[in-house]
DRENMI-624383 format. One record per residue (C-alpha): residue number from 1; residue in one letter; x, y negated, z negated. Coordinates in pm, 1 decimal. Layout:
N
<n:NUM&res:A&xx:X&yy:Y&zz:Z>
...
end
This chain:
241
<n:1&res:M&xx:20.2&yy:6.7&zz:7.3>
<n:2&res:P&xx:206.0&yy:-282.2&zz:128.8>
<n:3&res:S&xx:219.6&yy:-614.8&zz:-86.0>
<n:4&res:V&xx:369.1&yy:-947.0&zz:-14.2>
<n:5&res:D&xx:475.5&yy:-1216.2&zz:-254.9>
<n:6&res:L&xx:379.7&yy:-1578.5&zz:-130.7>
<n:7&res:S&xx:488.0&yy:-1739.9&zz:-399.5>
<n:8&res:D&xx:205.5&yy:-1874.2&zz:-531.8>
<n:9&res:C&xx:-17.7&yy:-1527.6&zz:-447.6>
<n:10&res:L&xx:55.9&yy:-1185.0&zz:-470.2>
<n:11&res:L&xx:-119.5&yy:-1019.9&zz:-205.0>
<n:12&res:W&xx:-210.8&yy:-634.1&zz:-187.6>
<n:13&res:F&xx:-308.9&yy:-434.9&zz:125.4>
<n:14&res:A&xx:-516.1&yy:-113.4&zz:37.7>
<n:15&res:H&xx:-396.5&yy:124.2&zz:300.4>
<n:16&res:C&xx:-671.3&yy:384.9&zz:367.0>
<n:17&res:P&xx:-478.8&yy:625.3&zz:592.6>
<n:18&res:K&xx:-629.7&yy:662.7&zz:953.0>
<n:19&res:A&xx:-831.7&yy:339.3&zz:912.1>
<n:20&res:G&xx:-618.5&yy:71.3&zz:1102.7>
<n:21&res:G&xx:-375.1&yy:34.5&zz:826.3>
<n:22&res:T&xx:-32.2&yy:75.5&zz:1039.1>
<n:23&res:S&xx:-173.0&yy:-201.4&zz:1254.6>
<n:24&res:V&xx:-176.4&yy:-434.1&zz:954.9>
<n:25&res:E&xx:144.6&yy:-314.1&zz:823.1>
<n:26&res:Q&xx:338.6&yy:-382.4&zz:1142.8>
<n:27&res:A&xx:173.8&yy:-719.5&zz:1150.1>
<n:28&res:M&xx:269.5&yy:-806.0&zz:791.0>
<n:29&res:V&xx:632.5&yy:-701.7&zz:828.1>
<n:30&res:A&xx:670.2&yy:-906.7&zz:1166.8>
<n:31&res:E&xx:540.1&yy:-1216.4&zz:981.5>
<n:32&res:W&xx:707.3&yy:-1175.0&zz:636.6>
<n:33&res:G&xx:970.9&yy:-922.9&zz:698.1>
<n:34&res:S&xx:1180.6&yy:-811.3&zz:386.3>
<n:35&res:R&xx:915.7&yy:-976.5&zz:146.0>
<n:36&res:V&xx:671.6&yy:-711.5&zz:242.0>
<n:37&res:G&xx:716.7&yy:-431.6&zz:-31.1>
<n:38&res:Y&xx:549.3&yy:-94.9&zz:-88.3>
<n:39&res:L&xx:625.8&yy:36.8&zz:232.5>
<n:40&res:H&xx:846.2&yy:311.4&zz:369.7>
<n:41&res:W&xx:804.8&yy:397.5&zz:746.5>
<n:42&res:G&xx:1057.4&yy:685.3&zz:707.0>
<n:43&res:W&xx:901.6&yy:868.7&zz:417.2>
<n:44&res:D&xx:773.5&yy:1168.7&zz:634.0>
<n:45&res:L&xx:1127.3&yy:1250.8&zz:729.9>
<n:46&res:W&xx:1269.0&yy:1180.3&zz:375.7>
<n:47&res:W&xx:990.1&yy:1429.4&zz:234.6>
<n:48&res:H&xx:1079.3&yy:1718.0&zz:476.9>
<n:49&res:G&xx:1456.2&yy:1654.5&zz:403.2>
<n:50&res:G&xx:1386.2&yy:1739.9&zz:44.3>
<n:51&res:G&xx:1244.2&yy:1431.4&zz:-124.2>
<n:52&res:W&xx:949.7&yy:1649.7&zz:-238.1>
<n:53&res:R&xx:1164.7&yy:1755.6&zz:-525.6>
<n:54&res:T&xx:1184.0&yy:1439.9&zz:-683.4>
<n:55&res:A&xx:891.9&yy:1235.0&zz:-539.8>
<n:56&res:D&xx:655.9&yy:1061.6&zz:-817.7>
<n:57&res:P&xx:392.1&yy:1017.3&zz:-720.2>
<n:58&res:P&xx:424.7&yy:1247.4&zz:-439.9>
<n:59&res:N&xx:318.3&yy:1041.4&zz:-143.7>
<n:60&res:S&xx:461.0&yy:730.1&zz:45.4>
<n:61&res:P&xx:427.6&yy:383.1&zz:-114.5>
<n:62&res:Q&xx:194.0&yy:240.4&zz:160.5>
<n:63&res:H&xx:-17.8&yy:519.9&zz:51.1>
<n:64&res:L&xx:-41.4&yy:491.9&zz:-314.6>
<n:65&res:T&xx:-386.4&yy:531.5&zz:-475.4>
<n:66&res:W&xx:-508.9&yy:244.7&zz:-659.4>
<n:67&res:E&xx:-475.1&yy:420.9&zz:-973.3>
<n:68&res:D&xx:-94.5&yy:476.4&zz:-906.5>
<n:69&res:A&xx:-55.7&yy:135.8&zz:-785.0>
<n:70&res:C&xx:-146.4&yy:9.7&zz:-1118.0>
<n:71&res:R&xx:116.4&yy:202.3&zz:-1266.6>
<n:72&res:L&xx:378.2&yy:54.1&zz:-1054.6>
<n:73&res:L&xx:300.3&yy:-308.3&zz:-984.3>
<n:74&res:P&xx:470.5&yy:-558.0&zz:-1195.0>
<n:75&res:R&xx:152.4&yy:-758.5&zz:-1226.6>
<n:76&res:P&xx:-199.5&yy:-731.1&zz:-1068.1>
<n:77&res:P&xx:-238.3&yy:-891.1&zz:-735.1>
<n:78&res:D&xx:-386.2&yy:-1195.0&zz:-709.6>
<n:79&res:K&xx:-587.6&yy:-1100.9&zz:-375.6>
<n:80&res:S&xx:-643.9&yy:-747.9&zz:-241.6>
<n:81&res:F&xx:-807.2&yy:-631.1&zz:90.0>
<n:82&res:A&xx:-880.6&yy:-333.4&zz:261.6>
<n:83&res:L&xx:-962.3&yy:-135.2&zz:597.2>
<n:84&res:V&xx:-1196.7&yy:133.6&zz:581.7>
<n:85&res:R&xx:-1375.4&yy:346.3&zz:834.6>
<n:86&res:D&xx:-1658.7&yy:574.9&zz:896.6>
<n:87&res:P&xx:-1515.9&yy:921.8&zz:766.1>
<n:88&res:V&xx:-1622.2&yy:1106.3&zz:1047.5>
<n:89&res:A&xx:-1419.7&yy:887.1&zz:1285.7>
<n:90&res:R&xx:-1138.6&yy:888.7&zz:1054.7>
<n:91&res:M&xx:-1101.8&yy:1281.7&zz:1028.8>
<n:92&res:A&xx:-1149.4&yy:1306.0&zz:1415.2>
<n:93&res:S&xx:-857.6&yy:1018.7&zz:1435.3>
<n:94&res:E&xx:-621.8&yy:1216.1&zz:1168.7>
<n:95&res:H&xx:-680.0&yy:1542.7&zz:1391.6>
<n:96&res:R&xx:-551.5&yy:1347.4&zz:1717.1>
<n:97&res:W&xx:-257.3&yy:1204.3&zz:1512.8>
<n:98&res:Q&xx:-162.6&yy:1557.9&zz:1387.9>
<n:99&res:R&xx:-220.3&yy:1690.1&zz:1766.5>
<n:100&res:R&xx:39.4&yy:1411.0&zz:1891.7>
<n:101&res:G&xx:310.1&yy:1608.9&zz:1679.1>
<n:102&res:R&xx:297.6&yy:1362.4&zz:1368.7>
<n:103&res:R&xx:325.3&yy:1668.7&zz:1147.0>
<n:104&res:G&xx:691.7&yy:1722.5&zz:1185.7>
<n:105&res:T&xx:721.2&yy:2118.1&zz:1127.3>
<n:106&res:W&xx:640.2&yy:2416.3&zz:1342.3>
<n:107&res:L&xx:376.7&yy:2520.3&zz:1109.1>
<n:108&res:G&xx:230.3&yy:2181.6&zz:1088.7>
<n:109&res:R&xx:219.6&yy:2189.2&zz:1466.7>
<n:110&res:I&xx:52.0&yy:2511.7&zz:1479.4>
<n:111&res:L&xx:-235.4&yy:2395.2&zz:1246.7>
<n:112&res:A&xx:-286.4&yy:2082.7&zz:1444.5>
<n:113&res:R&xx:-358.3&yy:2291.8&zz:1745.8>
<n:114&res:L&xx:-656.2&yy:2468.0&zz:1569.3>
<n:115&res:P&xx:-1017.5&yy:2355.2&zz:1697.8>
<n:116&res:F&xx:-1151.5&yy:2069.2&zz:1488.3>
<n:117&res:S&xx:-1395.5&yy:2274.0&zz:1291.8>
<n:118&res:I&xx:-1129.6&yy:2555.4&zz:1156.0>
<n:119&res:W&xx:-834.7&yy:2257.7&zz:1118.5>
<n:120&res:L&xx:-1102.3&yy:2056.3&zz:922.5>
<n:121&res:R&xx:-1158.1&yy:2354.6&zz:675.8>
<n:122&res:V&xx:-799.4&yy:2423.0&zz:647.0>
<n:123&res:M&xx:-707.3&yy:2071.7&zz:542.6>
<n:124&res:F&xx:-989.6&yy:2047.8&zz:298.8>
<n:125&res:A&xx:-911.4&yy:2367.8&zz:138.7>
<n:126&res:I&xx:-531.2&yy:2238.9&zz:116.8>
<n:127&res:T&xx:-620.4&yy:1907.2&zz:-31.5>
<n:128&res:A&xx:-883.6&yy:2052.9&zz:-264.3>
<n:129&res:R&xx:-577.5&yy:2219.9&zz:-441.1>
<n:130&res:N&xx:-351.2&yy:1933.6&zz:-410.2>
<n:131&res:P&xx:-507.0&yy:1593.3&zz:-354.3>
<n:132&res:Y&xx:-172.0&yy:1419.3&zz:-271.8>
<n:133&res:A&xx:-130.6&yy:1677.6&zz:31.6>
<n:134&res:F&xx:-17.5&yy:1539.5&zz:357.8>
<n:135&res:D&xx:61.4&yy:1203.9&zz:227.5>
<n:136&res:N&xx:-280.5&yy:1137.5&zz:76.4>
<n:137&res:H&xx:-436.5&yy:1124.3&zz:444.7>
<n:138&res:F&xx:-718.2&yy:1314.4&zz:299.0>
<n:139&res:R&xx:-802.3&yy:1122.2&zz:-17.4>
<n:140&res:A&xx:-1142.1&yy:931.2&zz:-8.2>
<n:141&res:Q&xx:-1104.1&yy:609.0&zz:65.5>
<n:142&res:S&xx:-1250.9&yy:465.7&zz:-248.8>
<n:143&res:D&xx:-922.9&yy:604.8&zz:-416.5>
<n:144&res:F&xx:-724.2&yy:354.8&zz:-253.9>
<n:145&res:V&xx:-947.3&yy:58.5&zz:-268.2>
<n:146&res:P&xx:-950.5&yy:-157.1&zz:-577.4>
<n:147&res:D&xx:-1299.7&yy:-274.6&zz:-712.2>
<n:148&res:A&xx:-1230.0&yy:-639.2&zz:-657.1>
<n:149&res:A&xx:-1080.5&yy:-608.7&zz:-302.4>
<n:150&res:R&xx:-1226.8&yy:-772.4&zz:22.3>
<n:151&res:V&xx:-1315.3&yy:-485.0&zz:225.4>
<n:152&res:F&xx:-1330.6&yy:-493.7&zz:620.2>
<n:153&res:R&xx:-1464.9&yy:-212.7&zz:825.9>
<n:154&res:L&xx:-1253.8&yy:-116.2&zz:1127.5>
<n:155&res:E&xx:-1548.3&yy:-68.9&zz:1357.0>
<n:156&res:D&xx:-1576.2&yy:-472.8&zz:1297.5>
<n:157&res:G&xx:-1219.3&yy:-517.7&zz:1471.4>
<n:158&res:M&xx:-928.9&yy:-729.5&zz:1348.0>
<n:159&res:G&xx:-1067.5&yy:-1064.1&zz:1394.0>
<n:160&res:P&xx:-1240.4&yy:-1095.1&zz:1044.6>
<n:161&res:V&xx:-913.1&yy:-932.6&zz:881.2>
<n:162&res:Q&xx:-725.2&yy:-1210.9&zz:1073.9>
<n:163&res:A&xx:-971.9&yy:-1471.4&zz:948.8>
<n:164&res:W&xx:-952.7&yy:-1392.0&zz:591.6>
<n:165&res:L&xx:-566.0&yy:-1372.1&zz:596.1>
<n:166&res:D&xx:-546.5&yy:-1699.9&zz:767.3>
<n:167&res:N&xx:-740.7&yy:-1844.8&zz:472.3>
<n:168&res:V&xx:-565.5&yy:-1651.5&zz:209.0>
<n:169&res:T&xx:-232.5&yy:-1758.4&zz:338.8>
<n:170&res:T&xx:-324.3&yy:-2136.1&zz:435.6>
<n:171&res:G&xx:-277.3&yy:-2048.5&zz:802.9>
<n:172&res:R&xx:28.6&yy:-1829.4&zz:758.9>
<n:173&res:G&xx:-151.0&yy:-1504.8&zz:822.2>
<n:174&res:P&xx:-9.7&yy:-1254.8&zz:1071.9>
<n:175&res:V&xx:-149.3&yy:-1169.6&zz:1419.5>
<n:176&res:I&xx:-289.5&yy:-812.7&zz:1402.4>
<n:177&res:P&xx:-231.2&yy:-605.6&zz:1729.0>
<n:178&res:H&xx:-385.7&yy:-254.1&zz:1758.3>
<n:179&res:A&xx:-67.2&yy:-36.2&zz:1648.6>
<n:180&res:I&xx:-159.0&yy:313.0&zz:1759.9>
<n:181&res:A&xx:-346.0&yy:441.0&zz:2047.9>
<n:182&res:T&xx:-696.5&yy:622.2&zz:1982.8>
<n:183&res:G&xx:-689.9&yy:894.6&zz:2276.8>
<n:184&res:K&xx:-952.0&yy:1163.1&zz:2336.6>
<n:185&res:S&xx:-1146.0&yy:1278.0&zz:2030.4>
<n:186&res:S&xx:-1215.8&yy:1661.4&zz:1975.0>
<n:187&res:P&xx:-1577.4&yy:1770.8&zz:1950.5>
<n:188&res:V&xx:-1729.3&yy:1722.7&zz:1610.3>
<n:189&res:S&xx:-2024.1&yy:1931.5&zz:1540.0>
<n:190&res:K&xx:-2303.0&yy:1900.8&zz:1289.2>
<n:191&res:N&xx:-2167.2&yy:2126.7&zz:1051.5>
<n:192&res:D&xx:-1848.7&yy:1937.8&zz:1064.1>
<n:193&res:C&xx:-2014.1&yy:1616.7&zz:976.6>
<n:194&res:A&xx:-2195.7&yy:1768.1&zz:715.1>
<n:195&res:R&xx:-1874.2&yy:1895.8&zz:557.5>
<n:196&res:I&xx:-1727.5&yy:1560.1&zz:577.8>
<n:197&res:A&xx:-2033.0&yy:1382.4&zz:433.9>
<n:198&res:V&xx:-2013.8&yy:1585.9&zz:122.6>
<n:199&res:R&xx:-1643.5&yy:1547.7&zz:86.8>
<n:200&res:Y&xx:-1665.9&yy:1177.5&zz:118.8>
<n:201&res:A&xx:-1990.5&yy:1083.5&zz:-21.5>
<n:202&res:R&xx:-1859.2&yy:837.7&zz:-241.6>
<n:203&res:D&xx:-1712.3&yy:633.3&zz:74.7>
<n:204&res:Y&xx:-2056.3&yy:670.7&zz:232.1>
<n:205&res:R&xx:-2221.8&yy:508.8&zz:-78.9>
<n:206&res:R&xx:-1965.1&yy:239.3&zz:-137.4>
<n:207&res:F&xx:-1899.2&yy:123.0&zz:190.5>
<n:208&res:G&xx:-2223.0&yy:156.6&zz:362.3>
<n:209&res:Y&xx:-2183.3&yy:383.2&zz:642.6>
<n:210&res:A&xx:-2496.0&yy:586.8&zz:741.4>
<n:211&res:M&xx:-2453.4&yy:932.6&zz:603.7>
<n:212&res:P&xx:-2455.2&yy:1195.1&zz:845.7>
<n:213&res:S&xx:-2745.9&yy:1436.3&zz:844.7>
<n:214&res:G&xx:-2770.4&yy:1828.5&zz:813.2>
<n:215&res:E&xx:-2651.8&yy:2067.6&zz:572.7>
<n:216&res:K&xx:-2318.8&yy:2241.6&zz:606.0>
<n:217&res:S&xx:-2296.3&yy:2634.5&zz:635.5>
<n:218&res:R&xx:-2061.1&yy:2902.3&zz:574.6>
<n:219&res:D&xx:-1918.4&yy:3170.9&zz:761.9>
<n:220&res:A&xx:-1626.6&yy:3446.7&zz:727.0>
<n:221&res:M&xx:-1382.1&yy:3192.9&zz:841.8>
<n:222&res:D&xx:-1447.5&yy:2986.9&zz:527.4>
<n:223&res:Y&xx:-1345.2&yy:3318.5&zz:300.2>
<n:224&res:V&xx:-1022.0&yy:3354.1&zz:526.5>
<n:225&res:I&xx:-928.0&yy:3006.1&zz:487.5>
<n:226&res:E&xx:-981.4&yy:3000.5&zz:99.9>
<n:227&res:C&xx:-762.1&yy:3311.1&zz:81.1>
<n:228&res:L&xx:-485.6&yy:3152.5&zz:276.8>
<n:229&res:A&xx:-518.9&yy:2779.6&zz:127.9>
<n:230&res:P&xx:-290.5&yy:2860.4&zz:-199.0>
<n:231&res:V&xx:-18.0&yy:2980.1&zz:9.8>
<n:232&res:L&xx:-67.0&yy:2680.5&zz:266.1>
<n:233&res:A&xx:-58.1&yy:2435.8&zz:-25.7>
<n:234&res:F&xx:264.6&yy:2580.7&zz:-165.4>
<n:235&res:L&xx:422.0&yy:2549.2&zz:184.6>
<n:236&res:E&xx:273.5&yy:2174.2&zz:232.4>
<n:237&res:R&xx:398.4&yy:2073.1&zz:-113.3>
<n:238&res:R&xx:771.3&yy:2199.3&zz:-15.6>
<n:239&res:G&xx:770.4&yy:2002.6&zz:309.1>
<n:240&res:R&xx:733.2&yy:2301.6&zz:526.4>
<n:241&res:I&xx:400.9&yy:2177.2&zz:679.3>
end
């Protein structure tokens, strides 16, 4: 969760993974350079290189939950803001991101090639055992966003974020381009949507997104994944996925 100390204002950006946060981070660095704190873009390489042995908490600084951030910040921020996204679109984006090879291990790349429905269940099973898994990418967005934060929706574009930053920083706000191309989405079934709705019910309630209809169903694949999940969670925690 990047911060920037503007002398008269400590600004905190609650980065919800796969909700446009990289675009904001890059704009902050372009505008304020080394004044931007709590950011480590090489964290994945460090983690897979053995950083998991000492990481506390076990995620990159840009993906701190608000609870963990409160332990680490020298003082409460004066202003905070966040970008959020419809949870179904967020999970589809995560799948695309992993399929582009952003999970830097052979097992991670294999899992990313699974059909969306199976991949989703595998990811949910692993992160149910370790919420920090995959650099907090599967956390509820509510875990990142302070109660007092100004919340923006990615679906509304970067314009409102830009205007708010201009006001908060008295016209010194950064220009925010879109940093990561979206690409083609995998099909998301009604059953997938129902699973996502259950997992992220807090986000739907807090951020006002329309809850997907339907009920999730279970099949034999769910039981297979549940049997494999402890091993996969163990491997992920040690940088093997």
